[in-house]
Backbone as a chain_set.jsonl record, in Angstrom:
{"seq": "TSFEDLGGLRQLPGLAVQRLMADGYGFGAEGDWKTAILVRAAKVMGAGLPGGASLMEDYTYDLTPGQELILGAHMLEVCPSLTTSKPRLEVHPLGIGGREDPVRLVFDADPGPAVVVALSDMRDRFRLVANVVEVVELPHPLPHLPVARAVWKPEPDFATSTAAWLTAGAAHHTVMSTALGLEVFEDFAEIAKNELVVIDKNTNLRDFGRELRWNQAYYRLAQRL", "coords": {"N": [[16.54, 1.795, -28.201], [16.229, -0.807, -30.365], [16.703, -4.211, -31.169], [16.034, -4.931, -33.813], [16.03, -2.945, -35.473], [18.966, -1.546, -35.858], [20.403, 0.21, -37.644], [23.23, 1.57, -38.68], [24.65, 0.581, -36.607], [27.308, -1.47, -34.91], [26.748, -3.362, -33.168], [24.318, -4.021, -30.255], [23.533, -1.267, -28.46], [24.297, -1.46, -25.551], [26.231, -1.115, -23.176], [26.547, 1.857, -23.614], [24.096, 2.788, -23.195], [23.435, 2.238, -20.364], [25.811, 3.926, -19.593], [24.65, 6.455, -20.24], [22.421, 6.773, -18.469], [23.406, 6.364, -16.079], [24.852, 8.926, -15.91], [22.436, 10.521, -15.917], [20.487, 10.629, -18.054], [17.412, 10.133, -19.24], [15.692, 7.007, -20.423], [14.121, 4.708, -22.118], [13.389, 1.546, -23.321], [13.202, 0.098, -26.548], [11.834, 2.137, -27.784], [10.014, 3.211, -25.91], [8.798, 5.843, -24.576], [7.314, 6.962, -22.427], [8.307, 5.464, -20.155], [10.924, 6.469, -20.084], [10.794, 9.108, -19.976], [10.168, 8.816, -17.165], [11.985, 7.74, -15.96], [13.955, 9.714, -16.218], [12.643, 11.676, -14.58], [12.871, 10.165, -12.178], [15.73, 10.266, -11.802], [16.059, 12.978, -11.894], [14.892, 13.552, -9.275], [15.975, 12.204, -7.178], [18.708, 13.126, -7.289], [21.602, 13.599, -5.67], [20.942, 11.702, -3.609], [21.505, 8.81, -1.709], [21.783, 5.54, -3.534], [19.805, 4.835, -6.605], [18.576, 4.765, -9.959], [16.603, 3.327, -12.627], [15.516, 2.142, -15.922], [13.441, -0.718, -15.771], [12.317, -4.364, -16.015], [10.141, -7.007, -15.559], [11.821, -9.886, -15.806], [12.028, -12.769, -15.206], [10.446, -15.249, -12.883], [10.871, -16.701, -9.666], [9.177, -19.168, -8.353], [8.925, -20.405, -6.046], [6.946, -21.775, -3.527], [5.627, -19.307, -1.114], [7.89, -18.271, -0.934], [8.213, -16.638, -3.123], [9.737, -14.687, -5.709], [10.935, -11.573, -7.716], [12.88, -11.269, -10.511], [14.64, -9.177, -12.175], [15.647, -7.352, -15.255], [16.859, -6.309, -18.195], [17.676, -6.905, -21.213], [20.23, -5.694, -22.028], [20.608, -3.333, -20.584], [20.497, -2.017, -18.048], [20.68, 0.404, -15.045], [23.963, 1.218, -13.89], [23.459, 2.967, -11.423], [22.321, 1.596, -9.237], [23.736, -0.333, -7.986], [26.585, -0.119, -5.677], [28.798, -1.594, -5.833], [31.512, -2.593, -7.758], [31.24, -2.836, -11.054], [31.135, -5.377, -13.584], [32.92, -5.601, -16.558], [31.683, -7.043, -19.783], [31.728, -9.243, -22.427], [29.324, -10.978, -24.365], [28.006, -13.286, -26.56], [24.904, -12.289, -28.242], [21.923, -13.73, -29.056], [20.076, -12.653, -30.724], [19.532, -10.353, -33.353], [21.659, -10.383, -35.034], [24.177, -9.046, -35.086], [27.198, -7.962, -33.74], [28.738, -9.483, -30.702], [27.681, -8.03, -27.857], [28.575, -5.409, -25.56], [28.565, -5.257, -22.19], [27.606, -3.753, -18.754], [27.958, -5.691, -15.899], [26.481, -6.436, -13.077], [25.023, -7.077, -9.51], [22.035, -5.68, -8.233], [21.973, -3.722, -5.289], [20.914, -4.527, -1.819], [17.956, -3.904, -0.662], [15.626, -1.288, 0.514], [13.119, -0.273, -2.184], [11.077, 1.141, -4.968], [9.209, 0.175, -7.362], [7.866, 1.6, -10.147], [5.317, 2.029, -12.908], [4.331, 3.647, -15.759], [1.447, 4.361, -17.167], [-0.623, 4.658, -19.886], [-3.971, 5.983, -20.029], [-5.524, 7.059, -21.923], [-7.305, 9.234, -21.284], [-5.982, 10.506, -19.498], [-2.909, 10.064, -17.352], [-1.511, 7.176, -15.64], [0.13, 6.233, -12.77], [1.499, 3.526, -11.53], [3.042, 2.072, -8.759], [4.662, 0.219, -6.738], [5.634, -1.1, -3.917], [8.821, -2.522, -2.819], [11.266, -4.757, -1.707], [14.47, -4.949, -2.255], [16.736, -7.82, -2.89], [19.339, -10.559, -1.929], [20.986, -12.184, -4.429], [19.687, -15.295, -4.613], [20.751, -17.427, -5.475], [23.799, -17.869, -7.627], [24.163, -16.632, -10.766], [25.312, -17.578, -13.483], [24.582, -18.07, -16.074], [23.366, -15.76, -16.906], [24.343, -13.265, -18.066], [24.119, -10.285, -17.406], [23.278, -6.966, -16.255], [21.116, -7.136, -13.116], [18.521, -6.954, -10.845], [16.675, -8.64, -7.847], [13.994, -8.969, -6.211], [11.405, -8.774, -3.586], [7.862, -8.328, -3.864], [5.65, -6.107, -1.997], [2.375, -6.717, -1.456], [2.758, -9.557, -0.957], [3.513, -11.761, -3.397], [1.653, -12.634, -5.231], [-0.624, -11.213, -4.454], [0.52, -8.663, -5.231], [0.815, -9.096, -8.261], [-1.659, -9.687, -9.052], [-2.511, -7.292, -8.38], [-1.134, -5.353, -9.987], [-1.896, -6.286, -12.659], [-4.73, -5.867, -12.871], [-4.717, -2.834, -12.79], [-3.629, -2.387, -15.028], [-0.657, -1.954, -15.438], [2.418, -0.913, -16.876], [4.593, -2.808, -19.074], [7.395, -1.928, -19.133], [9.14, -0.414, -16.427], [10.467, 1.9, -14.109], [12.825, 1.347, -11.635], [13.466, 2.638, -8.328], [15.974, 3.016, -6.015], [16.617, 5.293, -4.59], [14.591, 6.771, -3.833], [11.726, 6.954, -1.988], [8.299, 5.959, -1.721], [6.732, 8.365, -0.989], [7.634, 10.35, -2.381], [7.007, 9.588, -5.144], [4.536, 10.086, -4.586], [4.328, 12.803, -4.256], [5.258, 13.951, -6.67], [2.963, 12.69, -8.392], [0.689, 14.414, -7.401], [1.587, 16.815, -8.125], [2.152, 16.587, -10.892], [-0.362, 16.049, -11.57], [-1.028, 13.645, -12.061], [-2.856, 10.347, -12.121], [-2.259, 8.039, -9.185], [-1.733, 4.821, -8.01], [-1.235, 2.689, -5.559], [0.873, -0.028, -4.583], [1.517, -2.179, -1.628], [1.967, -2.992, 1.486], [-0.137, -2.709, 2.716], [-2.412, -3.355, 0.876], [-5.073, -4.98, -0.463], [-6.958, -6.791, -2.454], [-9.797, -6.783, -3.105], [-10.305, -4.064, -2.013], [-8.383, -2.528, -3.76], [-9.401, -2.919, -6.245], [-11.944, -1.219, -6.075], [-10.885, 1.259, -5.574], [-9.926, 1.545, -8.171], [-11.885, 1.938, -9.587], [-13.239, 4.08, -8.394], [-11.514, 5.831, -8.988], [-11.58, 6.236, -11.679], [-14.444, 7.157, -12.127], [-13.861, 9.552, -10.516], [-12.03, 11.243, -12.177], [-13.008, 11.349, -14.651], [-15.248, 12.997, -14.177], [-13.843, 15.145, -13.078], [-12.774, 16.407, -15.281], [-14.505, 17.986, -16.437], [-14.881, 19.82, -14.703]], "CA": [[16.984, 0.992, -28.679], [15.707, -2.134, -30.633], [17.589, -5.083, -31.733], [15.629, -5.449, -35.052], [16.277, -1.688, -36.142], [20.023, -1.034, -35.495], [21.107, 1.06, -38.49], [24.826, 1.214, -39.163], [25.604, 0.106, -35.184], [27.664, -2.901, -35.182], [26.015, -4.042, -32.043], [23.021, -3.408, -29.485], [24.49, -0.529, -27.402], [23.932, -1.683, -23.992], [26.893, -0.019, -22.593], [26.298, 3.289, -24.147], [22.804, 3.227, -22.363], [24.051, 2.382, -19.071], [26.391, 4.992, -19.211], [24.101, 7.565, -20.157], [21.677, 6.62, -17.545], [24.13, 6.629, -14.945], [24.785, 10.475, -16.236], [21.002, 11.381, -15.234], [19.415, 10.493, -18.741], [16.196, 8.764, -19.204], [16.074, 5.68, -21.098], [13.157, 3.628, -22.397], [13.799, 0.492, -24.419], [11.959, 0.051, -27.589], [10.835, 3.634, -28.182], [9.02, 3.485, -24.884], [9.178, 7.519, -24.177], [6.681, 7.232, -21.332], [9.411, 5.195, -19.293], [12.203, 7.289, -20.775], [10.591, 10.173, -18.974], [9.811, 8.551, -15.588], [13.473, 7.447, -15.642], [14.751, 10.872, -15.935], [12.102, 12.179, -13.462], [13.235, 9.548, -10.99], [16.939, 10.716, -11.605], [16.398, 14.468, -11.102], [14.236, 13.677, -7.964], [16.737, 11.746, -6.475], [20.016, 13.616, -7.318], [22.462, 13.921, -4.391], [20.682, 10.888, -2.858], [22.028, 7.463, -2.077], [20.669, 4.773, -4.533], [19.644, 5.03, -8.012], [17.05, 4.842, -10.636], [16.93, 2.445, -13.953], [15.013, 1.241, -16.458], [13.446, -2.622, -15.049], [11.428, -5.036, -16.589], [10.199, -8.34, -15.016], [12.414, -10.979, -16.618], [11.12, -13.93, -14.849], [10.266, -15.242, -11.676], [11.161, -17.729, -8.62], [7.567, -19.186, -7.828], [8.723, -21.396, -4.652], [5.714, -21.455, -2.63], [5.923, -18.712, -0.036], [9.267, -17.293, -1.184], [8.348, -16.103, -4.287], [10.769, -13.731, -6.2], [10.938, -11.357, -9.272], [14.048, -11.102, -11.105], [14.419, -7.899, -13.126], [16.593, -7.132, -15.864], [16.348, -5.789, -19.452], [18.601, -7.353, -22.116], [21.551, -5.197, -21.195], [20.211, -1.901, -20.208], [20.329, -1.5, -16.267], [21.591, 1.576, -14.861], [24.915, 0.645, -12.481], [23.644, 3.727, -10.255], [21.595, 0.736, -8.358], [24.81, -0.856, -6.834], [27.562, 0.372, -5.025], [30.007, -2.323, -6.061], [32.333, -2.039, -9.009], [30.396, -3.715, -12.062], [32.095, -6.195, -14.36], [32.739, -5.341, -18.214], [31.75, -8.05, -20.059], [31.334, -9.21, -23.793], [28.709, -12.162, -24.592], [27.122, -13.418, -27.76], [23.527, -12.251, -28.15], [21.068, -14.821, -30.133], [19.109, -11.964, -31.885], [19.613, -8.977, -33.867], [22.554, -10.703, -36.053], [25.052, -8.033, -35.064], [28.479, -8.473, -32.931], [28.593, -9.534, -29.521], [27.607, -6.54, -27.24], [29.529, -5.093, -24.321], [27.668, -4.652, -21.215], [28.104, -3.914, -17.475], [27.287, -6.747, -15.337], [26.474, -6.289, -11.649], [23.547, -7.22, -9.003], [21.416, -4.346, -7.444], [22.105, -3.507, -3.821], [19.823, -5.188, -1.32], [17.61, -2.728, 0.439], [13.977, -0.764, 0.01], [12.845, 0.034, -3.499], [9.893, 1.43, -5.619], [9.095, 0.191, -8.807], [7.085, 2.201, -10.626], [5.104, 2.201, -14.023], [3.471, 4.788, -16.161], [0.7, 3.872, -18.339], [-1.643, 6.057, -20.963], [-5.366, 6.021, -19.896], [-6.032, 8.096, -23.055], [-7.63, 10.553, -20.542], [-5.179, 10.558, -18.311], [-1.581, 9.354, -17.211], [-1.73, 6.38, -14.461], [1.292, 5.594, -12.138], [1.418, 2.34, -10.595], [3.862, 1.704, -7.726], [4.921, -1.234, -5.754], [6.713, -1.077, -2.789], [9.703, -3.946, -2.682], [12.465, -5.214, -1.223], [15.468, -5.72, -3.136], [17.409, -8.951, -1.886], [20.492, -10.74, -2.576], [20.536, -13.322, -5.451], [19.588, -16.695, -3.907], [21.777, -18.439, -6.11], [24.721, -17.465, -8.771], [23.645, -16.867, -12.128], [26.625, -17.379, -14.45], [24.366, -17.963, -17.364], [22.683, -14.731, -17.38], [25.5, -12.15, -18.077], [23.681, -8.917, -17.6], [22.817, -6.178, -15.016], [19.922, -7.527, -12.54], [17.863, -7.142, -9.469], [16.122, -9.529, -7.367], [13.29, -8.309, -5.222], [10.361, -9.338, -2.98], [7.122, -7.274, -3.808], [4.566, -6.025, -1.019], [2.444, -7.268, 0.177], [2.868, -10.745, -1.467], [3.632, -11.806, -5.112], [0.266, -13.203, -5.705], [-1.76, -10.056, -4.264], [1.004, -7.603, -6.064], [0.439, -9.689, -9.642], [-3.029, -9.445, -9.5], [-3.168, -5.7, -8.594], [-0.422, -4.812, -11.132], [-2.462, -6.496, -14.117], [-5.922, -5.133, -12.484], [-4.365, -1.575, -12.91], [-3.328, -2.29, -16.524], [0.153, -1.583, -15.406], [2.972, -1.098, -17.919], [5.569, -3.664, -19.294], [8.546, -1.501, -18.568], [9.022, -0.059, -15.281], [11.78, 2.357, -13.246], [13.128, 0.859, -10.298], [14.401, 3.644, -7.559], [16.405, 2.473, -4.892], [16.85, 6.632, -4.135], [13.21, 7.488, -3.714], [10.637, 6.238, -1.183], [6.796, 6.245, -2.205], [6.08, 9.457, -0.623], [8.197, 11.325, -3.411], [6.25, 9.665, -6.194], [2.991, 10.584, -4.332], [4.123, 14.166, -4.524], [5.151, 13.861, -8.185], [1.781, 12.487, -8.835], [0.225, 15.167, -7.331], [2.462, 18.145, -8.934], [1.719, 16.64, -12.456], [-1.856, 16.044, -11.751], [-1.148, 12.001, -12.467], [-3.596, 9.258, -11.12], [-1.085, 7.033, -8.578], [-2.33, 3.753, -7.139], [0.029, 2.243, -4.802], [0.781, -1.485, -4.188], [2.096, -2.058, -0.782], [1.806, -4.136, 2.537], [-1.67, -2.726, 3.051], [-2.928, -3.702, -0.081], [-6.094, -6.146, -0.683], [-7.808, -6.914, -4.071], [-11.319, -6.081, -3.122], [-10.526, -2.371, -1.893], [-7.666, -2.13, -4.694], [-10.732, -2.698, -7.266], [-12.778, -0.502, -5.581], [-10.158, 2.471, -5.781], [-9.763, 2.028, -9.622], [-13.24, 2.385, -10.091], [-13.482, 5.365, -7.767], [-10.46, 7.0, -9.592], [-11.969, 6.326, -12.974], [-15.38, 8.009, -11.834], [-13.333, 10.981, -10.263], [-10.824, 11.749, -13.303], [-14.267, 11.556, -16.024], [-15.898, 14.113, -13.699], [-12.866, 16.421, -13.065], [-12.392, 16.772, -16.728], [-15.877, 18.792, -16.502], [-14.951, 21.051, -13.82]], "C": [[16.071, -0.292, -29.226], [16.706, -2.812, -31.548], [17.174, -5.149, -33.25], [15.621, -4.058, -35.734], [17.644, -0.863, -35.587], [20.888, -0.218, -36.3], [22.421, 0.524, -38.716], [25.279, 0.908, -37.61], [25.9, -1.203, -35.532], [27.087, -3.852, -34.078], [25.132, -3.481, -31.207], [24.016, -2.576, -28.359], [24.151, -0.42, -25.861], [24.681, -0.993, -23.191], [26.506, 1.433, -22.575], [25.032, 3.763, -23.272], [22.977, 3.472, -20.94], [24.877, 3.282, -18.857], [25.68, 6.176, -19.344], [22.973, 7.826, -19.217], [22.271, 6.713, -16.314], [24.672, 8.208, -15.102], [23.628, 10.891, -16.133], [20.088, 11.402, -16.413], [18.357, 9.838, -18.619], [16.236, 8.32, -20.272], [14.631, 5.015, -20.957], [13.387, 2.779, -23.404], [12.823, 0.306, -25.647], [11.207, 1.047, -27.947], [10.053, 3.75, -27.235], [9.444, 5.176, -24.248], [8.661, 7.691, -22.811], [8.097, 6.669, -20.08], [10.72, 5.888, -19.456], [12.14, 8.544, -19.801], [10.615, 10.123, -17.65], [11.255, 8.183, -15.218], [13.951, 8.741, -15.254], [14.169, 11.765, -14.849], [12.463, 11.922, -12.125], [14.665, 10.109, -10.598], [17.001, 12.179, -11.083], [15.594, 14.517, -9.966], [15.214, 13.172, -6.863], [18.178, 12.131, -6.526], [20.496, 13.969, -5.859], [22.262, 12.777, -3.354], [21.51, 9.507, -3.04], [21.277, 6.566, -2.666], [20.993, 5.646, -6.037], [18.538, 4.95, -8.612], [17.512, 4.14, -12.185], [15.554, 2.08, -14.46], [14.936, -0.243, -15.859], [12.246, -2.996, -15.937], [11.567, -6.209, -15.717], [10.832, -9.235, -15.879], [12.291, -12.364, -16.358], [11.314, -13.905, -13.439], [10.415, -16.631, -10.837], [9.808, -18.104, -7.867], [7.649, -20.426, -6.833], [7.608, -20.794, -3.839], [5.977, -20.836, -1.165], [7.08, -17.866, 0.122], [9.491, -16.811, -2.635], [9.066, -14.676, -4.696], [10.75, -13.041, -7.537], [12.251, -11.072, -9.394], [13.987, -10.143, -12.3], [15.828, -7.891, -13.881], [16.033, -6.379, -17.101], [17.511, -5.897, -20.209], [19.731, -6.748, -21.586], [21.644, -3.965, -20.769], [19.541, -1.578, -19.003], [21.284, -0.642, -15.746], [22.669, 1.138, -13.652], [24.52, 1.508, -11.241], [22.869, 2.731, -8.998], [22.67, -0.17, -7.529], [26.036, 0.071, -6.465], [28.977, -0.356, -5.045], [30.634, -2.265, -7.525], [31.686, -3.416, -10.314], [31.611, -4.233, -12.896], [31.709, -5.826, -15.826], [32.827, -6.503, -18.925], [31.354, -8.292, -21.516], [30.442, -10.661, -23.925], [27.927, -12.096, -25.889], [25.569, -12.866, -27.259], [22.749, -12.697, -29.264], [20.348, -13.924, -31.058], [19.776, -10.709, -32.375], [20.665, -9.079, -35.128], [23.588, -9.797, -35.96], [26.322, -8.889, -34.209], [28.074, -8.504, -31.831], [28.545, -8.539, -28.548], [28.244, -6.605, -25.634], [28.21, -4.62, -23.482], [28.443, -4.792, -19.614], [27.556, -4.765, -16.643], [27.235, -6.39, -13.797], [25.007, -7.086, -10.655], [23.249, -6.08, -8.434], [21.653, -4.681, -5.995], [21.018, -4.122, -3.195], [19.089, -3.741, -0.75], [15.784, -2.523, -0.176], [14.133, -0.249, -1.377], [11.499, 0.486, -3.548], [10.227, 1.023, -6.86], [7.723, 0.479, -9.258], [6.597, 2.105, -12.381], [4.171, 3.165, -14.684], [2.78, 4.177, -17.307], [-0.402, 5.015, -18.835], [-2.851, 5.51, -20.915], [-6.157, 6.457, -20.745], [-6.547, 9.394, -22.35], [-7.109, 11.139, -19.613], [-3.675, 9.73, -18.208], [-1.865, 8.378, -15.856], [-0.435, 5.84, -13.923], [0.709, 4.805, -11.24], [2.504, 2.325, -10.161], [3.745, 0.79, -6.628], [6.037, -1.014, -5.249], [7.557, -2.391, -2.414], [10.473, -3.69, -1.837], [13.593, -5.844, -1.83], [16.348, -6.777, -2.142], [18.408, -9.558, -2.602], [20.242, -11.819, -3.534], [20.614, -14.407, -4.411], [20.528, -17.647, -4.457], [22.593, -17.489, -7.168], [23.957, -17.595, -10.178], [24.683, -16.562, -13.109], [25.866, -17.42, -15.84], [23.366, -16.905, -17.794], [23.586, -13.301, -17.009], [25.2, -10.75, -18.115], [23.35, -8.591, -16.161], [21.323, -7.046, -14.304], [19.614, -7.003, -11.245], [16.994, -7.937, -9.219], [15.338, -8.85, -6.192], [11.859, -8.931, -4.653], [9.377, -8.192, -3.181], [6.227, -7.215, -2.519], [3.357, -6.152, -1.478], [2.795, -8.855, 0.363], [3.003, -10.653, -3.172], [2.141, -12.116, -5.594], [-0.569, -12.154, -5.84], [-0.848, -8.975, -5.446], [1.027, -7.894, -7.896], [-0.819, -9.333, -9.728], [-3.275, -7.854, -9.617], [-2.306, -5.167, -9.811], [-1.364, -4.901, -12.565], [-3.982, -5.766, -13.852], [-5.79, -3.463, -13.087], [-4.069, -1.399, -14.52], [-1.782, -1.497, -16.493], [1.056, -2.001, -16.49], [3.904, -2.308, -17.876], [7.126, -3.022, -18.81], [8.415, -0.728, -17.411], [10.431, 1.129, -14.995], [11.991, 1.852, -11.561], [14.08, 2.017, -9.651], [14.373, 3.241, -6.354], [16.686, 3.814, -4.061], [15.805, 7.159, -3.374], [12.001, 6.559, -2.878], [9.399, 6.498, -1.962], [6.554, 7.883, -1.976], [6.484, 10.669, -1.721], [7.618, 11.014, -4.595], [4.829, 10.203, -5.84], [2.918, 12.089, -4.68], [4.136, 14.205, -6.003], [3.775, 13.603, -8.939], [0.857, 13.497, -8.882], [0.416, 16.624, -8.034], [2.13, 17.883, -10.544], [0.304, 16.123, -12.727], [-2.24, 14.346, -12.478], [-2.168, 11.358, -11.413], [-2.133, 8.384, -10.46], [-2.143, 6.254, -7.96], [-0.998, 3.042, -6.588], [-0.353, 0.664, -4.389], [1.869, -1.928, -3.099], [1.548, -2.925, 0.452], [0.271, -3.813, 3.067], [-2.816, -2.982, 1.837], [-3.646, -5.017, -0.246], [-6.639, -5.735, -2.046], [-8.659, -6.218, -4.046], [-11.115, -4.432, -3.04], [-9.522, -1.591, -3.055], [-8.746, -1.881, -5.914], [-11.361, -1.656, -7.257], [-12.019, 0.878, -6.049], [-9.883, 2.578, -7.298], [-10.935, 2.501, -9.939], [-13.851, 3.703, -9.588], [-12.713, 6.225, -8.652], [-11.167, 7.266, -11.231], [-13.674, 7.451, -12.894], [-14.683, 9.5, -11.743], [-12.603, 11.726, -11.518], [-12.06, 11.893, -14.257], [-14.814, 12.865, -15.221], [-14.955, 15.213, -13.718], [-12.768, 17.025, -14.149], [-13.448, 17.964, -17.057], [-15.873, 20.11, -15.685], [-14.098, 22.243, -14.0]], "O": [[15.213, -0.738, -28.464], [17.372, -2.265, -32.427], [18.102, -5.461, -33.996], [15.046, -4.128, -36.82], [17.544, 0.218, -35.007], [21.994, 0.106, -35.87], [22.708, -0.658, -38.902], [26.493, 1.039, -37.45], [25.192, -1.968, -36.187], [27.032, -5.07, -34.252], [25.061, -2.26, -31.343], [24.917, -3.034, -27.655], [23.817, 0.571, -25.212], [24.118, -0.215, -22.421], [26.193, 2.047, -21.555], [24.949, 4.874, -22.75], [22.766, 4.539, -20.363], [24.808, 3.662, -17.688], [26.019, 7.07, -18.568], [22.544, 8.975, -19.114], [21.585, 7.183, -15.406], [24.933, 8.66, -13.988], [23.68, 12.109, -16.308], [19.008, 11.974, -16.264], [18.336, 8.887, -17.838], [16.723, 8.959, -21.205], [14.084, 4.824, -19.871], [13.614, 3.296, -24.498], [11.61, 0.42, -25.469], [10.06, 0.926, -28.378], [9.114, 4.494, -27.517], [10.407, 5.407, -23.516], [9.281, 8.389, -22.008], [8.681, 7.449, -19.328], [11.578, 5.604, -18.621], [13.043, 8.942, -19.065], [10.971, 11.066, -16.942], [11.61, 8.39, -14.058], [14.334, 8.943, -14.102], [14.905, 12.525, -14.22], [12.486, 12.71, -11.18], [14.925, 10.401, -9.431], [17.713, 12.577, -10.16], [15.512, 15.656, -9.508], [15.23, 13.7, -5.751], [18.933, 11.477, -5.807], [19.79, 14.556, -5.039], [23.03, 12.667, -2.398], [22.036, 9.122, -4.084], [20.068, 6.629, -2.446], [21.794, 6.496, -6.427], [17.483, 5.038, -7.984], [18.571, 4.403, -12.756], [14.612, 1.778, -13.727], [15.923, -0.898, -15.523], [11.428, -2.23, -16.447], [12.628, -6.532, -15.183], [10.211, -9.356, -16.935], [12.449, -13.154, -17.289], [11.967, -13.085, -12.793], [10.054, -17.661, -11.406], [9.4, -17.443, -6.912], [6.766, -21.279, -6.74], [7.427, -19.607, -3.568], [6.4, -21.501, -0.219], [7.278, -17.008, 0.982], [10.569, -16.631, -3.201], [8.916, -13.673, -3.999], [10.569, -13.753, -8.524], [12.839, -10.618, -8.413], [13.304, -10.389, -13.295], [16.885, -8.276, -13.381], [14.908, -5.882, -17.077], [18.412, -5.087, -19.99], [20.255, -7.305, -20.622], [22.754, -3.474, -20.565], [18.435, -1.061, -18.849], [22.495, -0.801, -15.895], [22.233, 0.752, -12.568], [24.947, 1.172, -10.136], [22.873, 3.177, -7.851], [22.343, -0.661, -6.448], [26.282, 1.034, -7.191], [30.005, 0.05, -4.503], [29.93, -1.764, -8.402], [31.799, -4.64, -10.238], [32.736, -3.735, -12.933], [30.558, -5.749, -16.255], [33.886, -7.127, -18.854], [30.545, -7.458, -21.922], [31.085, -11.605, -23.465], [27.314, -11.097, -26.265], [25.151, -13.005, -26.11], [22.852, -12.138, -30.356], [20.002, -14.374, -32.15], [20.579, -10.124, -31.649], [20.686, -8.25, -36.038], [24.095, -9.686, -37.077], [26.387, -10.111, -34.073], [27.126, -7.773, -31.546], [29.669, -8.075, -28.36], [28.331, -7.542, -24.84], [27.24, -3.947, -23.831], [29.384, -5.514, -19.285], [26.339, -4.589, -16.6], [28.32, -5.975, -13.39], [24.075, -7.593, -11.279], [24.19, -5.369, -8.082], [21.531, -5.831, -5.573], [20.05, -4.33, -3.927], [19.702, -2.707, -0.485], [15.057, -3.211, -0.892], [15.227, 0.191, -1.73], [10.74, 0.379, -2.584], [11.26, 1.351, -7.444], [6.698, -0.119, -8.933], [7.539, 2.11, -13.173], [3.164, 3.466, -14.043], [3.346, 3.597, -18.233], [-0.843, 5.98, -18.21], [-3.043, 4.548, -21.659], [-7.375, 6.379, -20.588], [-6.245, 10.503, -22.791], [-7.554, 12.086, -18.964], [-3.418, 8.824, -19.001], [-2.508, 8.937, -14.967], [0.125, 4.981, -14.604], [-0.188, 5.049, -10.433], [3.353, 2.563, -11.019], [2.841, 0.696, -5.799], [7.129, -0.794, -5.774], [7.011, -3.268, -1.745], [10.522, -2.635, -1.206], [13.712, -7.065, -1.932], [16.578, -6.595, -0.947], [18.533, -9.277, -3.794], [19.165, -12.401, -3.401], [21.449, -14.429, -3.506], [20.997, -18.584, -3.811], [22.08, -16.43, -7.527], [23.281, -18.56, -10.536], [24.897, -15.418, -13.511], [26.425, -16.852, -16.779], [22.648, -17.029, -18.787], [23.516, -12.556, -16.031], [25.914, -9.997, -18.778], [23.187, -9.353, -15.208], [20.528, -7.541, -15.103], [20.549, -6.601, -10.552], [16.276, -8.221, -10.178], [15.942, -8.245, -5.306], [11.232, -9.624, -5.455], [9.756, -7.084, -2.799], [6.049, -8.29, -1.947], [3.266, -5.241, -2.301], [3.05, -9.375, 1.449], [2.681, -9.741, -3.933], [1.743, -11.507, -6.588], [-1.205, -11.934, -6.871], [-1.453, -8.533, -6.422], [1.235, -6.972, -8.685], [-1.087, -8.542, -10.633], [-3.914, -7.254, -10.481], [-2.921, -4.5, -10.643], [-1.55, -3.975, -13.354], [-4.362, -5.047, -14.776], [-6.697, -2.963, -13.752], [-4.288, -0.346, -15.118], [-1.572, -0.584, -17.291], [0.86, -3.059, -17.088], [4.067, -2.865, -16.791], [7.897, -3.72, -18.151], [7.288, -0.235, -17.365], [11.365, 1.083, -15.795], [11.275, 2.084, -10.586], [15.152, 2.354, -10.154], [13.387, 3.069, -5.637], [16.986, 3.638, -2.88], [15.991, 7.891, -2.402], [11.539, 5.518, -3.345], [9.49, 7.295, -2.896], [6.171, 8.549, -2.938], [5.819, 11.692, -1.886], [7.549, 11.971, -5.367], [4.08, 10.686, -6.688], [1.944, 12.64, -5.194], [3.09, 14.475, -6.595], [3.496, 14.221, -9.966], [0.206, 13.724, -9.903], [-0.494, 17.37, -8.394], [1.891, 18.807, -11.322], [-0.129, 15.83, -13.841], [-3.224, 13.965, -13.111], [-2.305, 11.691, -10.236], [-1.14, 8.15, -11.149], [-3.182, 6.715, -7.488], [0.063, 2.924, -7.2], [-1.442, 0.231, -4.01], [3.029, -2.067, -3.486], [0.542, -3.588, 0.203], [-0.375, -4.614, 3.743], [-4.012, -2.761, 2.032], [-3.015, -6.072, -0.194], [-6.714, -4.615, -2.553], [-8.696, -5.157, -4.669], [-11.648, -3.655, -3.831], [-9.673, -0.398, -3.321], [-8.887, -0.778, -6.442], [-11.464, -1.012, -8.302], [-12.585, 1.566, -6.899], [-9.604, 3.701, -7.719], [-11.007, 3.533, -10.606], [-14.745, 4.316, -10.171], [-13.196, 7.283, -9.056], [-11.207, 8.363, -11.789], [-13.828, 8.402, -13.66], [-14.836, 10.4, -12.568], [-12.783, 12.938, -11.634], [-11.964, 13.009, -14.767], [-14.73, 13.892, -15.894], [-15.249, 16.219, -14.366], [-12.662, 18.25, -14.112], [-13.171, 18.808, -17.91], [-16.553, 21.122, -15.857], [-14.214, 23.205, -13.241]]}, "num_chains": 1, "name": "protein.A"}
C-alpha cells in the first residue's frame, strides 16, 4: 500500500491489511516485498503458538535517560495477533493521501518477550538482523495516536541496540514476533542459508563489528566453494 498511489480506493486500506495479516498473509508496506515474505514466514513458523507476528516500524522514541523505549507502529497496518485484548474499530482523519478518513483497529500489543527482525538485501546474500526485546505496557495513554502500537525495550540497551542496528544496515521495516523465540529465527536462517546477526543481552559493539567483518569475508569465500 502507498498513500500516494491508491488508484480507485476511497481510503487507505488499513483495516483490510490488518485482517489479512490476522489470517496469516504476509504484508510489507510501500511495496516492501522482503518484509512481506518475512511476515509470512513468521506467521507459518508460529502457527498454533500463542502470540503473533506483524509488520512493524520504529515510529518514535522515548529518550528518557536510563529508561529509553521504542514506540512501534505503521500508519494503520499492525496485525491484531499481537494482542489478546479486543481491538477498537475507529475512524480518524489522515492528513496525507487526500482520501476518506480510513478505518483501523486500535490496540496495544501485549507485554512480554518478543523478537524484532529485519531482512536486508546485501546484493550477494540476504542478512537477517534480530533484536531481542521486551514489550512493555504503555507508560502513558496515547489519545492522539489512534493506531495499533507496541512499546518495547531493546536488549542490551537502547544505545547499543541502535548503534548495532545501524552498523548492520538493518532495514526500516521489520517483523515483530511475540510467538517465536530467537532460536526459531536461527533455524530459519540456517535452512534458508541467510546470514543472521543477533542483538541481545550479550551484544557489545566491538565484537558486533568484528562479526560483521568476519561474515563479509566468509560469505564472499563461500560463494567460490
